[in-house]
VOGU-3710 file (C-alpha; in Angstrom, 3 decimals, decimal comma):
1> xxxxxxxxxx> -5,776/3,601/-21,512  -8,520/1,329/-20,151  -8,998/-0,811/-23,290  -5,226/-1,045/-23,791  -4,663/-2,205/-20,210  -7,543/-4,690/-20,450  -6,130/-6,107/-23,691  -2,688/-6,498/-22,146  -4,203/-8,222/-19,120  -5,918/-10,749/-21,401
11> xxxxxxxxxx> -2,689/-11,385/-23,330  -0,735/-11,666/-20,086  -3,234/-14,209/-18,759  -2,896/-16,244/-21,954  0,920/-16,122/-21,745  1,128/-17,261/-18,116  1,443/-21,030/-18,909  4,319/-20,379/-21,311  6,036/-18,066/-18,815  5,681/-20,676/-16,069
21> xxxxxxxxxx> 7,228/-23,289/-18,347  10,186/-20,987/-19,057  10,576/-20,242/-15,366  10,581/-23,941/-14,488  13,156/-24,695/-17,167  15,495/-21,908/-16,093  15,027/-22,651/-12,399  15,958/-26,296/-12,964  19,223/-25,159/-14,535  19,976/-22,836/-11,628
31> xxxxxxxxxx> 19,178/-25,436/-9,003  22,066/-27,582/-10,203  24,301/-25,437/-7,992  24,061/-25,987/-4,240  24,356/-22,302/-3,354  21,646/-21,338/-5,843  19,370/-24,068/-4,514  19,867/-22,779/-0,976  19,068/-19,243/-2,129  15,878/-20,409/-3,851
41> xxxxxxxxxx> 14,836/-22,272/-0,709  15,333/-19,199/1,486  13,436/-17,030/-0,976  10,583/-19,539/-0,992  10,364/-19,414/2,811  10,371/-15,609/2,775  7,597/-15,439/0,181  5,536/-17,973/2,145  5,902/-15,961/5,356  4,924/-12,741/3,553
51> xxxxxxxxxx> 1,872/-14,434/2,044  0,766/-15,595/5,490  1,056/-12,051/6,855  -0,764/-10,518/3,893  -3,528/-13,121/3,572  -5,804/-11,513/6,141  -5,552/-8,189/4,287  -7,646/-9,707/1,504  -10,594/-9,423/3,889  -10,218/-5,639/4,048
61> xxxxxxxxxx> -12,339/-4,868/0,929  -15,113/-7,177/2,155  -15,184/-5,561/5,592  -14,948/-2,087/4,026  -18,152/-2,706/2,052  -20,084/-3,394/5,252  -18,621/-0,316/6,935  -19,483/1,938/3,989  -23,050/0,679/3,643  -23,638/1,342/7,366
71> xxxxxxxxxx> -21,518/4,496/7,556  -24,260/6,908/8,685  -25,532/4,552/11,378  -21,982/3,885/12,623  -21,247/7,609/12,926  -24,482/8,254/14,812  -23,839/5,274/17,074  -20,341/6,529/17,833  -21,692/9,970/18,725  -24,348/8,423/20,979
81> xxxxxxxxxx> -21,715/6,262/22,684  -19,346/9,075/23,611  -21,854/11,909/24,041  -23,502/10,521/27,167  -21,228/12,436/29,502  -20,115/15,208/27,159  -21,545/17,827/24,870  -23,112/16,133/21,835  -22,126/18,902/19,408  -18,475/18,641/20,443
91> xxxxxxxxxx> -18,439/14,857/20,107  -20,164/15,020/16,712  -17,597/17,554/15,480  -14,750/15,305/16,608  -16,269/12,213/14,992  -16,853/14,109/11,730  -13,227/15,278/11,744  -11,980/11,718/12,226  -14,285/10,490/9,447  -12,984/13,196/7,088
101> xxxxxxxxxx> -9,382/12,378/8,047  -9,851/8,694/7,195  -11,310/9,677/3,815  -8,267/11,884/3,143  -6,005/8,990/4,136  -7,633/6,730/1,546  -7,357/9,452/-1,109  -3,656/9,762/-0,324  -3,279/5,985/-0,723  -5,001/6,198/-4,125
111> xxxxxxxxxx> -2,664/9,004/-5,228  0,416/6,994/-4,187  -0,902/3,901/-5,976  -1,513/5,963/-9,118  2,014/7,385/-9,030  3,524/3,896/-8,709  1,340/2,596/-11,525  2,434/5,430/-13,826  6,111/4,954/-12,923  6,051/1,186/-13,461
121> xxxxxxxxxx> 4,183/1,460/-16,769  6,415/4,201/-18,192  9,646/2,517/-17,080  8,646/-0,871/-18,505  7,510/0,673/-21,782  10,880/2,439/-22,183  12,850/-0,720/-21,313  10,869/-2,921/-23,691  8,956/-5,010/-21,157  5,900/-6,959/-22,293
131> xxxxxxxxxx> 2,493/-5,836/-21,011  3,711/-2,599/-19,374  0,221/-1,222/-18,707  -1,105/-4,469/-17,245  1,911/-4,963/-14,977  1,909/-1,276/-14,039  -1,746/-1,342/-12,970  -1,088/-4,497/-10,970  1,937/-2,893/-9,296  -0,094/0,186/-8,374
141> xxxxxxxxxx> -2,898/-1,921/-6,907  -0,412/-3,843/-4,761  0,652/-0,539/-3,153  -2,363/-0,935/-0,855  -0,554/-3,876/0,784  2,061/-2,214/3,001  5,605/-3,603/3,049  4,836/-6,780/1,081  2,880/-5,124/-1,745  5,781/-3,481/-3,520
151> xxxxxxxxxx> 7,903/-6,630/-3,026  5,274/-8,750/-4,794  4,955/-6,145/-7,566  8,729/-5,967/-8,048  8,979/-9,764/-8,149  6,259/-10,060/-10,791  7,778/-7,284/-12,927  11,355/-8,552/-12,727  10,422/-12,185/-13,335  8,415/-11,203/-16,418
161> xxxxxxxxxx> 11,365/-9,201/-17,718  13,790/-12,048/-16,978  11,626/-14,570/-18,807  11,220/-12,339/-21,869  14,886/-11,207/-21,950  13,973/-7,566/-21,270  16,264/-5,159/-19,393  15,203/-6,486/-15,995  18,436/-5,506/-14,230  17,914/-1,862/-15,174
171> xxxxxxxxxx> 14,309/-2,162/-14,067  15,443/-3,544/-10,719  17,652/-0,498/-10,191  14,804/1,849/-11,105  12,476/0,096/-8,657  15,019/0,526/-5,839  15,360/4,246/-6,637  11,583/4,619/-6,833  11,065/2,962/-3,454  13,544/5,361/-1,840
181> xxxxxxxxxx> 11,748/8,341/-3,402  8,308/6,938/-2,560  9,132/6,100/1,062  11,163/9,205/1,938  9,713/11,947/-0,302  6,339/11,440/-1,982  4,582/9,320/0,656  5,421/11,531/3,684  4,576/14,717/1,769  1,290/13,483/0,283
191> xxxxxxxxxx> 0,204/11,867/3,549  1,275/14,954/5,487  -0,597/17,362/3,198  -3,785/15,283/3,243  -3,728/14,703/6,996  -2,237/18,116/7,910  0,835/16,498/9,452  4,514/17,231/8,989  6,333/14,748/6,671  8,805/13,905/9,440
201> xxxxxxxxxx> 5,847/12,983/11,679  4,584/10,550/9,041  8,035/8,959/8,733  8,380/8,529/12,505  4,830/7,145/12,745  5,586/4,499/10,109  8,896/3,574/11,770  7,359/3,328/15,246  4,337/1,419/13,981  6,527/-1,128/12,227
211> xxxxxxxxxx> 8,652/-1,661/15,329  5,698/-1,961/17,687  3,104/-3,837/15,647  4,867/-5,171/12,558  2,735/-5,201/9,411  -0,436/-4,240/11,289  1,438/-1,415/12,987  2,505/0,010/9,624  -1,100/-0,082/8,404  -2,542/1,658/11,466
221> xxxxxxxxxx> 0,300/3,986/12,485  -0,460/7,052/10,356  -4,283/7,025/10,906  -3,730/6,443/14,636  -1,391/9,435/14,931  -3,847/11,571/12,938  -6,710/10,558/15,258  -4,607/11,381/18,338  -3,802/14,763/16,814  -7,512/15,525/16,317
231> xxxxxxxxxx> -8,348/14,473/19,877  -5,503/16,579/21,274  -6,587/19,679/19,315  -10,192/19,248/20,452  -9,082/18,869/24,071  -6,892/21,973/23,809  -9,775/23,914/22,232  -12,160/22,978/25,058  -9,525/23,816/27,674  -8,882/27,249/26,140
241> xxxx> -12,609/27,929/25,877  -13,097/26,985/29,543  -10,170/29,156/30,616  -11,549/32,136/28,680
//
């Protein structure tokens, strides 16, 4: 699938100027109506606000590279920091558990992105969309941007279908159904299995994180709850050992 996706990405890149020209032509026709123009203006403001919120997330891969290259030193430094007044073996076990949990969290994110990529590609291929593999891979990659990622993917997919006269309305309905399944079924179960948490706990963590911290809260909610769970279990283990 790699060469096929790469070929579709090259063709999609070459077709972008023509697609932009079609979009401009059709948008100019729609903007003749006042209500449509107002809708386009509101949509433009919403996209701009989402881009401002998501812009800082582009720094995540850069920062992640520095964390990964210094991973061993960071873990040892964390153990040294918290082991001054406690047992070093206990602190090291806790830090290793948190490190393993974060790795499982990233694996769960990769699984969810792969599922979305497969769904988008298969659905677009059945509905006669152009470049289904390229757009599907892009949609899966955008899953790493919480909240705004799937919106950007859906916009790109539906606009491409609208410009090429594909069945974009049917695709829009499938995307809505997929988001319901992804948010309420697959994501809580996969996250829960990887992090050893109940699916309902994952759902509540995402809801609370979004209400408290917005986009950043959604990103950090599930790992934060998993870390608190590890710390609570370690504390309970030490308390039981002391009582025995």
